[in-house]
Structures are given as C-alpha cells and as structure tokens.
Chimera marker file (.cmm) of the C-alpha trace (Angstrom):
<marker_set name="trace">
<marker id="1" x="94.162" y="96.379" z="82.243" r="1" g="1" b="0" radius="0.5"/>
<marker id="2" x="96.762" y="97.652" z="81.070" r="1" g="1" b="0" radius="0.5"/>
<marker id="3" x="100.782" y="96.889" z="79.386" r="1" g="1" b="0" radius="0.5"/>
<marker id="4" x="103.633" y="98.682" z="81.098" r="1" g="1" b="0" radius="0.5"/>
<marker id="5" x="106.927" y="100.468" z="79.808" r="1" g="1" b="0" radius="0.5"/>
<marker id="6" x="109.608" y="99.420" z="82.274" r="1" g="1" b="0" radius="0.5"/>
<marker id="7" x="113.719" y="100.216" z="82.869" r="1" g="1" b="0" radius="0.5"/>
<marker id="8" x="114.647" y="98.488" z="80.580" r="1" g="1" b="0" radius="0.5"/>
<marker id="9" x="113.394" y="100.902" z="77.840" r="1" g="1" b="0" radius="0.5"/>
<marker id="10" x="115.029" y="103.772" z="80.263" r="1" g="1" b="0" radius="0.5"/>
<marker id="11" x="118.145" y="105.821" z="77.848" r="1" g="1" b="0" radius="0.5"/>
<marker id="12" x="117.703" y="103.100" z="75.136" r="1" g="1" b="0" radius="0.5"/>
<marker id="13" x="114.332" y="103.981" z="72.893" r="1" g="1" b="0" radius="0.5"/>
<marker id="14" x="113.877" y="101.069" z="71.048" r="1" g="1" b="0" radius="0.5"/>
<marker id="15" x="110.178" y="102.350" z="69.150" r="1" g="1" b="0" radius="0.5"/>
<marker id="16" x="109.502" y="98.985" z="66.946" r="1" g="1" b="0" radius="0.5"/>
<marker id="17" x="106.730" y="98.550" z="69.486" r="1" g="1" b="0" radius="0.5"/>
<marker id="18" x="104.992" y="101.949" z="68.292" r="1" g="1" b="0" radius="0.5"/>
<marker id="19" x="104.932" y="100.350" z="65.126" r="1" g="1" b="0" radius="0.5"/>
<marker id="20" x="102.646" y="98.000" z="65.796" r="1" g="1" b="0" radius="0.5"/>
<marker id="21" x="100.366" y="99.813" z="68.206" r="1" g="1" b="0" radius="0.5"/>
<marker id="22" x="96.901" y="99.878" z="66.551" r="1" g="1" b="0" radius="0.5"/>
<marker id="23" x="95.647" y="103.277" z="69.015" r="1" g="1" b="0" radius="0.5"/>
<marker id="24" x="99.133" y="105.483" z="69.081" r="1" g="1" b="0" radius="0.5"/>
<marker id="25" x="99.585" y="104.819" z="72.987" r="1" g="1" b="0" radius="0.5"/>
<marker id="26" x="102.815" y="104.930" z="73.517" r="1" g="1" b="0" radius="0.5"/>
<marker id="27" x="103.686" y="108.353" z="74.551" r="1" g="1" b="0" radius="0.5"/>
<marker id="28" x="107.808" y="109.450" z="74.470" r="1" g="1" b="0" radius="0.5"/>
<marker id="29" x="110.419" y="111.870" z="76.454" r="1" g="1" b="0" radius="0.5"/>
<marker id="30" x="114.110" y="112.332" z="76.238" r="1" g="1" b="0" radius="0.5"/>
<marker id="31" x="114.835" y="109.080" z="77.601" r="1" g="1" b="0" radius="0.5"/>
<marker id="32" x="112.265" y="106.006" z="77.025" r="1" g="1" b="0" radius="0.5"/>
<marker id="33" x="108.222" y="105.196" z="76.419" r="1" g="1" b="0" radius="0.5"/>
<marker id="34" x="105.567" y="105.224" z="78.245" r="1" g="1" b="0" radius="0.5"/>
<marker id="35" x="101.785" y="103.930" z="77.535" r="1" g="1" b="0" radius="0.5"/>
<marker id="36" x="99.013" y="105.740" z="77.963" r="1" g="1" b="0" radius="0.5"/>
<marker id="37" x="97.047" y="103.092" z="80.085" r="1" g="1" b="0" radius="0.5"/>
<marker id="38" x="93.818" y="105.206" z="79.207" r="1" g="1" b="0" radius="0.5"/>
<marker id="39" x="94.149" y="104.847" z="75.866" r="1" g="1" b="0" radius="0.5"/>
<marker id="40" x="96.205" y="101.075" z="75.824" r="1" g="1" b="0" radius="0.5"/>
<marker id="41" x="93.391" y="98.655" z="74.447" r="1" g="1" b="0" radius="0.5"/>
<marker id="42" x="95.547" y="95.316" z="76.042" r="1" g="1" b="0" radius="0.5"/>
<marker id="43" x="96.100" y="94.158" z="72.741" r="1" g="1" b="0" radius="0.5"/>
<marker id="44" x="99.718" y="92.964" z="73.611" r="1" g="1" b="0" radius="0.5"/>
<marker id="45" x="101.142" y="93.630" z="69.772" r="1" g="1" b="0" radius="0.5"/>
<marker id="46" x="103.902" y="95.482" z="71.357" r="1" g="1" b="0" radius="0.5"/>
<marker id="47" x="105.430" y="92.721" z="73.766" r="1" g="1" b="0" radius="0.5"/>
<marker id="48" x="107.218" y="90.569" z="71.109" r="1" g="1" b="0" radius="0.5"/>
<marker id="49" x="108.427" y="93.380" z="69.476" r="1" g="1" b="0" radius="0.5"/>
<marker id="50" x="110.478" y="95.030" z="72.462" r="1" g="1" b="0" radius="0.5"/>
<marker id="51" x="114.090" y="94.165" z="72.002" r="1" g="1" b="0" radius="0.5"/>
<marker id="52" x="114.943" y="94.736" z="75.584" r="1" g="1" b="0" radius="0.5"/>
<marker id="53" x="111.905" y="92.885" z="76.953" r="1" g="1" b="0" radius="0.5"/>
<marker id="54" x="110.822" y="96.209" z="78.503" r="1" g="1" b="0" radius="0.5"/>
<marker id="55" x="107.210" y="95.488" z="78.228" r="1" g="1" b="0" radius="0.5"/>
<marker id="56" x="104.703" y="93.646" z="80.598" r="1" g="1" b="0" radius="0.5"/>
<marker id="57" x="101.221" y="92.879" z="80.844" r="1" g="1" b="0" radius="0.5"/>
<marker id="58" x="100.046" y="94.772" z="84.300" r="1" g="1" b="0" radius="0.5"/>
<marker id="59" x="99.206" y="91.259" z="85.658" r="1" g="1" b="0" radius="0.5"/>
<marker id="60" x="102.446" y="90.045" z="84.739" r="1" g="1" b="0" radius="0.5"/>
<marker id="61" x="104.616" y="92.544" z="86.271" r="1" g="1" b="0" radius="0.5"/>
<marker id="62" x="107.252" y="91.395" z="88.160" r="1" g="1" b="0" radius="0.5"/>
<marker id="63" x="107.470" y="92.890" z="92.205" r="1" g="1" b="0" radius="0.5"/>
<marker id="64" x="110.571" y="95.126" z="91.218" r="1" g="1" b="0" radius="0.5"/>
<marker id="65" x="108.787" y="96.502" z="88.496" r="1" g="1" b="0" radius="0.5"/>
<marker id="66" x="105.723" y="97.675" z="90.116" r="1" g="1" b="0" radius="0.5"/>
<marker id="67" x="106.443" y="100.772" z="90.457" r="1" g="1" b="0" radius="0.5"/>
<marker id="68" x="106.784" y="101.687" z="86.596" r="1" g="1" b="0" radius="0.5"/>
<marker id="69" x="103.143" y="101.552" z="86.451" r="1" g="1" b="0" radius="0.5"/>
<marker id="70" x="102.162" y="104.988" z="88.343" r="1" g="1" b="0" radius="0.5"/>
<marker id="71" x="105.487" y="106.439" z="86.813" r="1" g="1" b="0" radius="0.5"/>
<marker id="72" x="103.360" y="105.345" z="83.080" r="1" g="1" b="0" radius="0.5"/>
<marker id="73" x="100.447" y="106.797" z="83.834" r="1" g="1" b="0" radius="0.5"/>
<marker id="74" x="101.803" y="109.627" z="84.970" r="1" g="1" b="0" radius="0.5"/>
<marker id="75" x="103.862" y="110.453" z="82.516" r="1" g="1" b="0" radius="0.5"/>
<marker id="76" x="102.731" y="109.389" z="79.024" r="1" g="1" b="0" radius="0.5"/>
<marker id="77" x="99.488" y="111.749" z="79.254" r="1" g="1" b="0" radius="0.5"/>
<marker id="78" x="101.427" y="115.010" z="79.039" r="1" g="1" b="0" radius="0.5"/>
<marker id="79" x="104.241" y="114.105" z="76.595" r="1" g="1" b="0" radius="0.5"/>
<marker id="80" x="103.725" y="113.911" z="72.979" r="1" g="1" b="0" radius="0.5"/>
<marker id="81" x="102.625" y="110.723" z="71.242" r="1" g="1" b="0" radius="0.5"/>
<marker id="82" x="105.125" y="108.561" z="69.495" r="1" g="1" b="0" radius="0.5"/>
<marker id="83" x="103.280" y="106.793" z="67.074" r="1" g="1" b="0" radius="0.5"/>
<marker id="84" x="106.827" y="106.112" z="64.077" r="1" g="1" b="0" radius="0.5"/>
<marker id="85" x="109.605" y="104.177" z="64.344" r="1" g="1" b="0" radius="0.5"/>
<marker id="86" x="112.353" y="106.812" z="65.259" r="1" g="1" b="0" radius="0.5"/>
<marker id="87" x="116.399" y="106.289" z="65.875" r="1" g="1" b="0" radius="0.5"/>
<marker id="88" x="117.323" y="104.406" z="69.378" r="1" g="1" b="0" radius="0.5"/>
<marker id="89" x="119.359" y="106.392" z="71.622" r="1" g="1" b="0" radius="0.5"/>
<marker id="90" x="123.127" y="106.680" z="71.581" r="1" g="1" b="0" radius="0.5"/>
<marker id="91" x="124.231" y="103.303" z="73.741" r="1" g="1" b="0" radius="0.5"/>
<marker id="92" x="120.684" y="101.944" z="73.095" r="1" g="1" b="0" radius="0.5"/>
<marker id="93" x="122.293" y="98.500" z="71.358" r="1" g="1" b="0" radius="0.5"/>
<marker id="94" x="125.191" y="97.933" z="73.766" r="1" g="1" b="0" radius="0.5"/>
<marker id="95" x="122.216" y="98.455" z="77.126" r="1" g="1" b="0" radius="0.5"/>
<marker id="96" x="120.842" y="95.635" z="74.911" r="1" g="1" b="0" radius="0.5"/>
<marker id="97" x="123.709" y="93.672" z="74.737" r="1" g="1" b="0" radius="0.5"/>
<marker id="98" x="124.458" y="94.560" z="78.700" r="1" g="1" b="0" radius="0.5"/>
<marker id="99" x="120.973" y="92.856" z="79.440" r="1" g="1" b="0" radius="0.5"/>
<marker id="100" x="121.886" y="89.713" z="77.687" r="1" g="1" b="0" radius="0.5"/>
<marker id="101" x="119.356" y="90.357" z="74.512" r="1" g="1" b="0" radius="0.5"/>
<link id1="1" id2="2" r="1" g="1" b="0" radius="0.2"/>
<link id1="2" id2="3" r="1" g="1" b="0" radius="0.2"/>
<link id1="3" id2="4" r="1" g="1" b="0" radius="0.2"/>
<link id1="4" id2="5" r="1" g="1" b="0" radius="0.2"/>
<link id1="5" id2="6" r="1" g="1" b="0" radius="0.2"/>
<link id1="6" id2="7" r="1" g="1" b="0" radius="0.2"/>
<link id1="7" id2="8" r="1" g="1" b="0" radius="0.2"/>
<link id1="8" id2="9" r="1" g="1" b="0" radius="0.2"/>
<link id1="9" id2="10" r="1" g="1" b="0" radius="0.2"/>
<link id1="10" id2="11" r="1" g="1" b="0" radius="0.2"/>
<link id1="11" id2="12" r="1" g="1" b="0" radius="0.2"/>
<link id1="12" id2="13" r="1" g="1" b="0" radius="0.2"/>
<link id1="13" id2="14" r="1" g="1" b="0" radius="0.2"/>
<link id1="14" id2="15" r="1" g="1" b="0" radius="0.2"/>
<link id1="15" id2="16" r="1" g="1" b="0" radius="0.2"/>
<link id1="16" id2="17" r="1" g="1" b="0" radius="0.2"/>
<link id1="17" id2="18" r="1" g="1" b="0" radius="0.2"/>
<link id1="18" id2="19" r="1" g="1" b="0" radius="0.2"/>
<link id1="19" id2="20" r="1" g="1" b="0" radius="0.2"/>
<link id1="20" id2="21" r="1" g="1" b="0" radius="0.2"/>
<link id1="21" id2="22" r="1" g="1" b="0" radius="0.2"/>
<link id1="22" id2="23" r="1" g="1" b="0" radius="0.2"/>
<link id1="23" id2="24" r="1" g="1" b="0" radius="0.2"/>
<link id1="24" id2="25" r="1" g="1" b="0" radius="0.2"/>
<link id1="25" id2="26" r="1" g="1" b="0" radius="0.2"/>
<link id1="26" id2="27" r="1" g="1" b="0" radius="0.2"/>
<link id1="27" id2="28" r="1" g="1" b="0" radius="0.2"/>
<link id1="28" id2="29" r="1" g="1" b="0" radius="0.2"/>
<link id1="29" id2="30" r="1" g="1" b="0" radius="0.2"/>
<link id1="30" id2="31" r="1" g="1" b="0" radius="0.2"/>
<link id1="31" id2="32" r="1" g="1" b="0" radius="0.2"/>
<link id1="32" id2="33" r="1" g="1" b="0" radius="0.2"/>
<link id1="33" id2="34" r="1" g="1" b="0" radius="0.2"/>
<link id1="34" id2="35" r="1" g="1" b="0" radius="0.2"/>
<link id1="35" id2="36" r="1" g="1" b="0" radius="0.2"/>
<link id1="36" id2="37" r="1" g="1" b="0" radius="0.2"/>
<link id1="37" id2="38" r="1" g="1" b="0" radius="0.2"/>
<link id1="38" id2="39" r="1" g="1" b="0" radius="0.2"/>
<link id1="39" id2="40" r="1" g="1" b="0" radius="0.2"/>
<link id1="40" id2="41" r="1" g="1" b="0" radius="0.2"/>
<link id1="41" id2="42" r="1" g="1" b="0" radius="0.2"/>
<link id1="42" id2="43" r="1" g="1" b="0" radius="0.2"/>
<link id1="43" id2="44" r="1" g="1" b="0" radius="0.2"/>
<link id1="44" id2="45" r="1" g="1" b="0" radius="0.2"/>
<link id1="45" id2="46" r="1" g="1" b="0" radius="0.2"/>
<link id1="46" id2="47" r="1" g="1" b="0" radius="0.2"/>
<link id1="47" id2="48" r="1" g="1" b="0" radius="0.2"/>
<link id1="48" id2="49" r="1" g="1" b="0" radius="0.2"/>
<link id1="49" id2="50" r="1" g="1" b="0" radius="0.2"/>
<link id1="50" id2="51" r="1" g="1" b="0" radius="0.2"/>
<link id1="51" id2="52" r="1" g="1" b="0" radius="0.2"/>
<link id1="52" id2="53" r="1" g="1" b="0" radius="0.2"/>
<link id1="53" id2="54" r="1" g="1" b="0" radius="0.2"/>
<link id1="54" id2="55" r="1" g="1" b="0" radius="0.2"/>
<link id1="55" id2="56" r="1" g="1" b="0" radius="0.2"/>
<link id1="56" id2="57" r="1" g="1" b="0" radius="0.2"/>
<link id1="57" id2="58" r="1" g="1" b="0" radius="0.2"/>
<link id1="58" id2="59" r="1" g="1" b="0" radius="0.2"/>
<link id1="59" id2="60" r="1" g="1" b="0" radius="0.2"/>
<link id1="60" id2="61" r="1" g="1" b="0" radius="0.2"/>
<link id1="61" id2="62" r="1" g="1" b="0" radius="0.2"/>
<link id1="62" id2="63" r="1" g="1" b="0" radius="0.2"/>
<link id1="63" id2="64" r="1" g="1" b="0" radius="0.2"/>
<link id1="64" id2="65" r="1" g="1" b="0" radius="0.2"/>
<link id1="65" id2="66" r="1" g="1" b="0" radius="0.2"/>
<link id1="66" id2="67" r="1" g="1" b="0" radius="0.2"/>
<link id1="67" id2="68" r="1" g="1" b="0" radius="0.2"/>
<link id1="68" id2="69" r="1" g="1" b="0" radius="0.2"/>
<link id1="69" id2="70" r="1" g="1" b="0" radius="0.2"/>
<link id1="70" id2="71" r="1" g="1" b="0" radius="0.2"/>
<link id1="71" id2="72" r="1" g="1" b="0" radius="0.2"/>
<link id1="72" id2="73" r="1" g="1" b="0" radius="0.2"/>
<link id1="73" id2="74" r="1" g="1" b="0" radius="0.2"/>
<link id1="74" id2="75" r="1" g="1" b="0" radius="0.2"/>
<link id1="75" id2="76" r="1" g="1" b="0" radius="0.2"/>
<link id1="76" id2="77" r="1" g="1" b="0" radius="0.2"/>
<link id1="77" id2="78" r="1" g="1" b="0" radius="0.2"/>
<link id1="78" id2="79" r="1" g="1" b="0" radius="0.2"/>
<link id1="79" id2="80" r="1" g="1" b="0" radius="0.2"/>
<link id1="80" id2="81" r="1" g="1" b="0" radius="0.2"/>
<link id1="81" id2="82" r="1" g="1" b="0" radius="0.2"/>
<link id1="82" id2="83" r="1" g="1" b="0" radius="0.2"/>
<link id1="83" id2="84" r="1" g="1" b="0" radius="0.2"/>
<link id1="84" id2="85" r="1" g="1" b="0" radius="0.2"/>
<link id1="85" id2="86" r="1" g="1" b="0" radius="0.2"/>
<link id1="86" id2="87" r="1" g="1" b="0" radius="0.2"/>
<link id1="87" id2="88" r="1" g="1" b="0" radius="0.2"/>
<link id1="88" id2="89" r="1" g="1" b="0" radius="0.2"/>
<link id1="89" id2="90" r="1" g="1" b="0" radius="0.2"/>
<link id1="90" id2="91" r="1" g="1" b="0" radius="0.2"/>
<link id1="91" id2="92" r="1" g="1" b="0" radius="0.2"/>
<link id1="92" id2="93" r="1" g="1" b="0" radius="0.2"/>
<link id1="93" id2="94" r="1" g="1" b="0" radius="0.2"/>
<link id1="94" id2="95" r="1" g="1" b="0" radius="0.2"/>
<link id1="95" id2="96" r="1" g="1" b="0" radius="0.2"/>
<link id1="96" id2="97" r="1" g="1" b="0" radius="0.2"/>
<link id1="97" id2="98" r="1" g="1" b="0" radius="0.2"/>
<link id1="98" id2="99" r="1" g="1" b="0" radius="0.2"/>
<link id1="99" id2="100" r="1" g="1" b="0" radius="0.2"/>
<link id1="100" id2="101" r="1" g="1" b="0" radius="0.2"/>
</marker_set>
C-alpha cells in the first residue's frame, strides 16, 4: 500500500508534505509532486500537511482519482526528490481558494 498525490496538487505544488516525510518519497516536476510507491512507508504523516487535500491512502482513493496511482508510480522514480519546503507555484493560493480550502 502507498499514498498517492492527486490532481489537487497539479499547478499548486505546495511542499508542506515533504517536510514531514521520513523517507523522502516525494518527487517533483514543474507542475506537481508525486509519491514513489516503492519508497513510501505508508506512515500517512503527509496527509494532514497538504493544504489542498491532494494526498490519499491507496485504499481511500476516490474512484475518479484512481488514475493517479499509476501516474505517481510511473513519474516519481524518474524525477528528483523534493525533501525541502519550496515556494508553491504562482496561482497556487488562488487554486486552493477555488477548491474551497
């Protein structure tokens, strides 16, 4: 089992979650973060830290978000590790507000 970053992270890339990850399983590109399922230890520490509620346990993944399981598994291993807090992307606060968060 693993945790999954879903579409709410897309074009936000808040990095509050990476600061609590004990195994550095977060990887990122220019648009969002991903969790490497081979590195994730299923601790769940990241979930309450995500300000846009983009992270789910695999068993709690909403059906409409299931595609993100494969996307995280495919993308994360080839991207750099993100282990330190960074500025969110421009427009992230506006997206957060549009999500009602």
